[in-house]
N, C-alpha and C positions, 0 to 999 in steps of 0.2 A: 246112909243114902247117898246118893249123887246125882247130880243132873247135867246137863250136857247143852252149850248152846252152839250155834253156827256161827263164823263172821264171814259173810261175804266179801269175797274179793272184787274191786274194781278194776286190776289191770291185766287180769286174765282177758283182755281183747283180742281181737284178729290183728288192729293195727300195732299193739304191743309185741304179736308172737310174731312178727317180721322180721327177716333177716337179710342183710344188706353187707355189700362188702366195696372198699375202695383201697385205693393205691394207698400205701404212707409214705414209700421214698422211692425213687427210681436208683439203680443200680449202676457201677461203673465197674469194669477192667481197668487193672488186676485185682482188687480188694476189696472194692465199696458194694457193700450189700443192699439189695432192695427188700420191701417190704410191703405186704397187704392188709389191711385191715378187715375183721369179720365181727358186724355189733351189733345189738338188739338198737333199739332205737334210744335217742340219747336219756341217758337217767335212768334208764329200766334196765334191772337184773330179774335174776330167775332164783328159784331155791332149791335148784337141783340142774345138774350138767347139761348143757346142751351140744350135740352133736351135728357138725355141718359138714356136709358133703360138698366137695368142688371138683369140677371137670379143669383140664390145663390147656394150653394153647399158644398160639403165638408163632413168631419165626424164630425165637430163640430154642436151641437142641438143649432138652433135659440130660443131664448126663456129660454135657461136651460145655453149654455156656452157663450151665447153672446145675445145681444138685437137684436132683428129681424131685418133686413135690408131693407128699403123700397121698393127698384126695381129700383129707378130712382134717377137721382141727375142732377142737373142746372149749365150749366158752364156759368156762368153770362156774358153779354156783356163786351167785353174791359177784360175778363179774360183768359187764356190760357188753367187752369185745375181746377178741383173742388175735394177737399178731402171728402172720403164717410170716415166716423172711424167705428172700429167695437169696441163696448163698451163691457167688459170683465164682466162676473157674475161669483162671486165667489161661486162655486155651491158645494162643500163638498163632492163631488163624486170623488173616485179613478179611474183615467184612464191616459190613454198616452197623449202625444201631439196631438190634434186635430188639423184638417185644415177647414179654411174657402175659398171658390173659388168663385169668383165673372167673372161672364161670360158676356162681353156686347151684347146686342141684337138688339139695335139699337139707331139711334141719329136724332133728326128733330129739325129745328127751323121756323121762320116766312116763311123765304123764300131762304133758302138753302137745297139742298139734300146732306146729309152728310151719310156717311160709319163708323159703330163700329163693331169693330172684335177682339177679342182676350180675355184671362182672365188670372186672376193674383190670387196666392194663398198666404194666410198667416197662420202662425202657431200660436196656443193658447196653451201654456203651462200649463201644470198643477202644482198645488200648493199642492196637496193632495198626492201624491204618495211619502209617506215617511215612513221610518219605522216603526216611533210610528203609522202612521194610517193602515199600513200592517200586522197589530197584531193582532190577532183571541183570546179571552179569551171566558173561560166559567164560567157558573153559575148554581146556583140550582135556579128554578122558584118556583116549591113546592115539599115538601115530600108529601109521598105515605100512604095511609092506605089501609088493607083488608076491607071489601071485593072487591070494587070497587072504593076508589078514587084515580086516579093515580097522578103520580109525572111528574116532568117535569125538564130538562136542558133547559138553554137558550144561543148558542153560538152567541157569535157578534163581530161586527167591533168597534171600539172605536166610542162614543156617536155622532151621527148626524153624521156618515161616511158611504156612500154606496161605490158600486163600478159599473162600466159599464158592467161587465161581472161576470157571476157564479162563486162564489168561493166554492171549494169540501173542506171541511174540516174532516178530518181523526181524531177517537178517542180509545183508548182502554178503556175496561168494568173491573172494579174489583169489590171488596167489598164481604161482608157474604153473600148479598142474591144470590139465584143460578138462573141465566137466565134460561127461561122455564118453572120453578118450579115456582119460587115466581113472576116473571115477563116475559113479552113477551120478546123473545130475542134481543137485539139493534144490528142495522145492522152494526154499525161501522163508519159509515161517515154521514154526511147533506152536504147540498148544501145552502148557503147565494145566493139567486138569486140575481142577477145584480138590482141595485136600492133599495135594500134591508139592512138593516143595522144588523141584525140576522137570525137566524132560531131558532124553539123550536123544543127538542126532547123530547118526550112523551114516560114516562115510562109507562106502560100498566099491571097494578096488575094483578095477577092471585088469586084467594080464593084457598088455596091448602088444607084446613083441617089440618094443621101440627103447633102443637104446637112450638112456637119458640120464640125468642126476637124479638125486633126490628133489623131488617136486613138493611145495607146499598148497596148501588148502587152507584162506584165512577166510574166518567167518565175521562178520562185523554186523553186532546189532544195530538197528535202526527203528527201532519202534516195540510197544507192548501195549496192549489194552486189553480190556474185560469190561461187561457189561456194564460197572458202577464204580470202578478205580481209574484213577489216571496214574501210570505207572511210569518211570523211565527206563531205558535199555540203553544202556552205553559199553563202549570197550568192545575189543576183539579178542579171538584166538586161532593162533594157528599149529595146523599138526602137518608133520612130514608123511610122504608116501615114497618108500625106500624104493630103487628100480631092481629086478632080479634079472635085467638083460645085460647089465654092464658088468660081464665078466670078462677074462681074456680070451675064452674061446670066441665071442662074439664080436670082441674088438680087435678080428682081423678084415684085411681086405685082399681080394683077388684079381687076376686077370686073365680073359680069356679073347681069343681071336672068334670074330660074330662072322667076318667073312673076306675073303680075298679081294684085291683091287684087279683090274686089267684097263691098260688106256683103251681108248681114249677117255673114257669118262665113267666106268665103273670104280663107284668106290666102295675102298674096306674098312674095318672098322674093328676096334675091340671094346670088351665090355668090363667095365671094373664094378665089382662087386660085393657086398655085406654076404654074409651067411645066410641061407636063403630064409625068407619069411621076415628078415630082420628089417628095420629101419631105424633112423636116430631123430632126435627133436632137433637138432642143430646141423649147418653145414658143414661138409667132411670134406676139406680141401687134401686132395690125394696126388703125391709128387712122384713122377717117372722119370728115368732116362732114357734117350731114343738113338736107337742104332741101328746096324743092318749095313748092306750094298746101297740102298736106295739114297740118294741125294735129297736132303730136304732141301724145297725152294724150287728144285729143279724137276724131282719126279712126283713128290707131293709135296701141297701146302704145309710149311713147316708148324711143327705141334709145337705148342706152347711150354710143353714140359710139366702140367699140371691139368685135374680135372675136379670139378665137385660133386659130389652126390649130394644131390637137395636135403634137407630135411625133410621127412617123410617119405622118400624114395629109398629104395635098396640096392639102384644101380645106377652108373652113368656110362653113357655112351660115347666114345671116342670114335670120330671118323677119321678117315685116310683120305684124304680127298686129293683124287689123282690129278697131277698135271700133265696133259698130251705133251711133252718137251721133243718131239720131233725127232727124236734122238734114237740110234740103232743100237740097242743094249741085250741081253741077258734077261731072263727072269729076275726081279731086285728083291731084297726083303727089308719092312720096317720093323724092329723088333723092341718092344715096350718093356721094361725092367721098374718092377715100382718099387720105390724107395721110402717110402713113408706115407702116414696120413695123420690128419690132425683135424679136429674142430675148438671149439672155444673151450670145450672142459674135459676132451678126450683125446687121447693118443692110441693110434691104431699100428698094428703090425703087418709087414706084407706075409702073405699065407704063404710059407715054404715053396712047394714044388709048382705052386700055382702064381708065383710072382712074376712070371716073363711069360710074353706071347709073341706069336710071331704071324704079320700078314704077308701076303705074297705079294707082288706089281707085276703083272705079265705086259712086256711089251707089244706094241704095233705097228714100229717105226722102220721106215729106212734109215740109210747114214744121212746124215744132214751135211748141208753146204753154205758159205757165208760169204756176204756181199760186202766188200769194204770199199764204203761211198764215203769221203770225208765233207764237211759242211762247205756251202758257197758263198764265196764273198758278195757283200751286197754290192750291187751295181747302179749307177745313175743314166737315165735316159740319154740316149746317144752315144752310150758306151757300144763296141764294136762286139762280134760276135767272138765266144770263147769255148772251149773244148772237156767235154766231160772226163774224169778217167776213173773211172769204179774198176775195181778187180774183184774177177767171180770166183766163185769156187770150183773144187775139185774134178768136178762133173764134164769140166771142159765146154762150157754151151756159153756162147757168146752172152754178154749185158746189154741188155737193151735197155732204151730211156724213152720217157713219155713225161710231158707237158701237160698239168691239170689246168692250167689256164693258157691256152695259145693269145690270149687279149695283151699279154703280159712278156710271154716268152715262147717260140716255138724251138723243136727238136728235130735235126734230122741226124740220123745215125747219133754222132755223138758231140754233133754242133749245134749248138745255144746260139739264136737269133733272139736281141732284146726287140721288143713293137711295143711297147706300153708300159705306163706306171702301175705299180700293185703287186703281189705277191703270186708267186706259182710254185706250185710242188712238183720238182724235178724228182720222178720213179724210177729206181734201177731195179730191174729183173732180171733172173737167169732161171733158165725150165732146170727139170731135173731129167735123170734116166732111170734106169731100170735098177740101177745100184742106189743113186743119191735122191733124195728128194729135192722139188724146185725151192731154190734159195727163197728164204723172206724177202720181200720186197724192201728196200731201204729207199727212205724218201729225205731230201733235203729242201729248205726253204730257199728258193731265189726271192729276194725281195728290190725292187727296182724304184728309184724315188724321181720325182722331178728335182731340178735345179733347185740349189737353196735360195730364201731368201736372205737378204742380206739386212742389218740393224742401221736404222736411221740414225743420224750424229745429231749434237748438242755441243756448242762449245764450253769449257768448264766454265762455272759460276764462281768468282769470288766471295769469301767470307766475308760478312758486312758485320760492320758496327754503327750502329745508327742511335739517335736519341728518340725518344717518344716524341711522336708529334699529332695535335689532333687532326692533322690532315692526312690527306692519300700520298704514299711515297712508291717508287717506284724502281724497278733495277730492268736495266735492257739487257735481253737475251740476244745472243747470236749463232751462226753456225748451224741453222737447225735446216736438216735434209733428210728425204725419205733415202730409202736403200736405194742399191744400185740400180733395181726393177725399173722399167719405164713407166710412166703414166701412174704415178702412186703420189696421193696427197700425205699430209701429215696431221695428225689433232696432238695437241699439247693438254695438261694436267697437271696441277699443283697441288701437294700434301704435305703436312707438316706433323711432326709429331709432339707438337705443344698447340694444340687450338685454341688455348683459354688465354696465347700471347695476343690473337688477331680478332679484331672485331670483322675485320674484311681481307680477305686471301683469295686472288684470283690470276690468270694468265690469260692474255690474248694470244690469238690462233696465230700460227708464223706466216709472214708475208716477206717476200724474198730473205728470205733465213733469216729474218729478224722474229722477234714477239719482246712484248712486255707485261713484267711480273708487277702487278698491285698489291698495295698491303696496306691496312690502317690498323696501331697498335692499341691496343688498352693502356691505360696509364701507367700500370704496375711494371710494365717491361718485363724482362726475362730473355731466355736463352732459346731456340729452337732449331731444328734441323729441318731444312724445307728441301722437299724435291719435287723436281721437275721431269716429267717424264713422257718424251716423243715417241708418237706410236704411227705406223704407215700401216695401209692395207694390203702388204704383202704376204700378211699370215706367218702359219710358224711349220705349216707342212713341212715333215722329213725334218726337222731339228732347225728350221729355218728361225731368222730373231726378227720381230717387226717392232721391237721398242728398245729404249735406250732410255738411262735415267742419269741426270746429274743432281749430287747433293750439295749442299754450302749450309754453312751456320749462320743464321742473324742472333747478334746479339743486340738487343734493345734497353739500351740505359733509361732509369725513368728520370723526369725531370724534376730539380731540385724543390722543394716547397718552400719558398723565399716568404718570409714574414717579418713586419717591421714593426717597433714598439718604439714609440715617442715618451720620452721622458723631459718635463712631467706631465705631459698629455698633448693631445692635439689641439685644443684651444689653450692659449698665450696672451699675454700683453703684450702690446708692442714695442718691441726692443730686447724682449727676454730672451735668453739664450736657451735652446733647445738641443737636445740629444738624441740622434735617430738612430736606434740599434735593429741591427737586418741580423737574421738566423735563418739555418736549414742549407745553405750552401758552403762552400769550401772557401770562395774567395768571392769579393762583390767589386764593386763600380757603380758610383752614384752617377747619375746623369748631373750636366751641368742646371743649375736653377740658381735664382736669387738668394743670397743670405747666407750661403753655404761661407764656412768658419774654416772646418779642417775635416779630414779622415775621408776625401773623396774615392779612394781605392783601398778603404777599410770596411769592416762590418758596422763601426760606428762613425756618423758622420754629425759634426757640430754646425747647427745652423741658428741666426738668428735674423729671422724675417722681417720685413717690413710692412708686408703686406699677405694676404692669404696668397699660398704657395705649395703647390703639389712636389713632391720630390719621389725620384722613380732610381730603383737600384736593379742593378743585373747581377744575380746568384750563379757561379758556375761549381759542378759537384767534379767530385772524383774521374767521374766519367767524361766529362769536358760539357756538358751538358748545360745549356742555361735556360734561367726564366728570370722574370721581372716581377716586380714586386713596388706598388706606389702608395704614399701617405700623403694627406692634405692637411697642412696645418692651417688654423682659420687663426689669423690675429686679431685682436680685440682694441682699436684705437681707444684706450681706455685713459692717456696722457699720463701716465706713472711714471713721473719724474721724481729724482732721488736725488737731493745735493747734498754735499758734505757741509758741515758747518763749522769747521775748523781748517784753517788755514794757518801753515807753518813754512814758509816759501824759502828755505835753507839750502835748497840743492841734494837734501839727502834722498830725493824721489819718493816721498812720502808727504801727501798733504801739500806738496809745492804750488798747486794748481786748483783754481775752484772748479771741480767736476761735478756736472750734475748726469746722472746716469741716464741713457734714453733721450739725452737731449738730441744726440745726432738723428735720432727718428722723424724730426720737426724741423727741419733747414728752415722754414719760413720763421723761426723764432728770433724774439728780442730780448738781449738779458741787460738790464740796468741796475748798478749799484751806487747807493747812496751812503753817506756818512750819516754822523748823528744830528747834524745839523741839518741834513737835507739836502744837501749838495750832491750832485752825480758826478761822482768819482770814475766812473766805466759804464760803458754802453756799447752793444754790440749786436749787428742784426748776424743771424746765421752763426751764431755762438759755437762754438767745438771745443771748449772746455780748455782755454787756452789762458785764462786771466790769472796773474803769479802774483796778486795785490799790491799792483802799481799804479800807477799814475802818470800816464805820460811818461813811461819808463823809470818813474821815483818812487822808490817803497813808500807805501805808506805805513802811519804810524799803528803802533799796536791798539785795536780796539774793536769795538763790534759795529758791524756795518749791516745796513739793508738791503734786501735786493728785491728785483721783480721781475718773472718771467712769462712772458707775452706770447703767447702761440698763435695768435690771429684766429680768423674765422669763427669769431663769437666765443673763442673758447677763453672760460673764466682763468684770468693770469693767477700765478703762484704766485707767492710771496714767501719770503723767510731772514733769517739772519744769519751773517756770519761772522766769527771774531778770527782776526789777526793775531796771530803769537810768534813772538820772532825770538825768543829766548830758545827756543830748540835747537 
């Protein structure tokens, strides 16, 4: 027999029968896959397979951005979860990060009732959203040609790259072709649609019947944008539009007469044309020769020999402007023959039988006659009458005369009487008759002037050479008179071509024919041309003269800058010899002063002053200009006496006398000399270095003697010894 028992399960609870979903990993192009995890509660498994259903949504596109998911997964028996991989597809599409959302919709197994709720989302990162892929470029797809072959540009992303949203590209248009005339105007923008790698921009040709060269259309990218991306757009492309009007049959010009001409004022005209309906993009210069029986400049205004068909025009008019020449003549012709035509880029031919045209000028005149009337000489008021002698034309009628200004001259018959100053037109006329026109009036101008004013006078002024002085210097002017007319006065002015030379320059007004020019010079000196002008009040009417000038040269030499230097200085002991050296001049002269030894007419003066003394030197430069300088020597009464201590009175000129240097500066001195015994052997007041070692004319023995020098005035006496040596 057998028996059975049940084991009740405690895991079969609603909480454990709940299925959830979560993101296991995000995905990224080009090959990083993502995943979801569908699971039972943590640690819970089942003894049978559990089938879980889910729906898929999000911004990513199944089959494009990732491999489409099946919508169901199985948690195998004994497993707590199942992984649902999201396999990335590398799509070469510029897009943002996109999402895949899996939402649980149910779960079932053989024996259990399970719940499944919740959702999870994972991201797919894009690898195409890079600067290199976000660059828009432009290229030419095809050139264009009239009459109907359109051209095109292509605006594109990099090869193989698209975007998930529309890209608007902006561009500017330039080139030699004209929008609206040569092609339909472009909008300036184009859209690369989402999912497209490029957009075509057609250039629609317009057949314009205009002669022109191959022209260009240039499209230059200026920017690009979409809802979510920042793009760059650079570069340009150019396409050509070939012209179909630039053919020999169209490159021809012809001429025709528009209208004939007739005197006196009906002008004629020619028309120079391109073929009917055609124009050109540039000015066409047409040249022609002019012939015919009419005379250019007489019968009509001279033609230039060229005309210009303006750009955009089919023809140009060449007017024949009639001149009413008052000549009796038959109808005359003006013939234009085309010789060629050119523009900047094209050469045109003259069209065969239509290269020549003729305009006829009809005449309305009688025969002409001419008066010959020569110019009249100028006259001065007071001149006598004179006769007019014009010659008339072939009609035989007399020549008559009139004056336009009877206040200047009157005419009676052919006699002119002068009555005033000024001008008068003397007009000669001759009437016509049935055969001849009246002669053209001939006018000659008669000019009558007043007696001429004469120039004032000024005597010649000699050139001046002076030394610069701080005081005002003067030059006498003479011979000053007004012109010959009576009751005139004069005005004098002075000017110089070197104003910097002067601190003052003026001239007095003339009195009794004399005046004075005054000036003061700058220390630097120099040379100037000085002009003195005399002006009277007679005026310059009719060529008279009211001014007269004299010019002379003033050369001003600067003064020498004399300086004195004292050696050894300006403070010296009484009796000391000083050397005074002057500089700054060419030669020197020293004023007489006490103490001068030598050099009174040289740069160096040697002095030995006995008291304070001022020395003055006068220096003369190469121009003969002089200046002085002074120096004061201060003498210090310091009793600086120096006596020699050896006497060798042998007549050799050396130490023959007892010499006391500077003793002569103290004439109130007394010198006394004593022997060893104290006996006075010599004494003298106002000693002047004359003792020769004798006593009363007898030579003293060789020995040493004692001297006392007394200067008086309370000055301490000076004492010393002197030795007489007679062996030398």
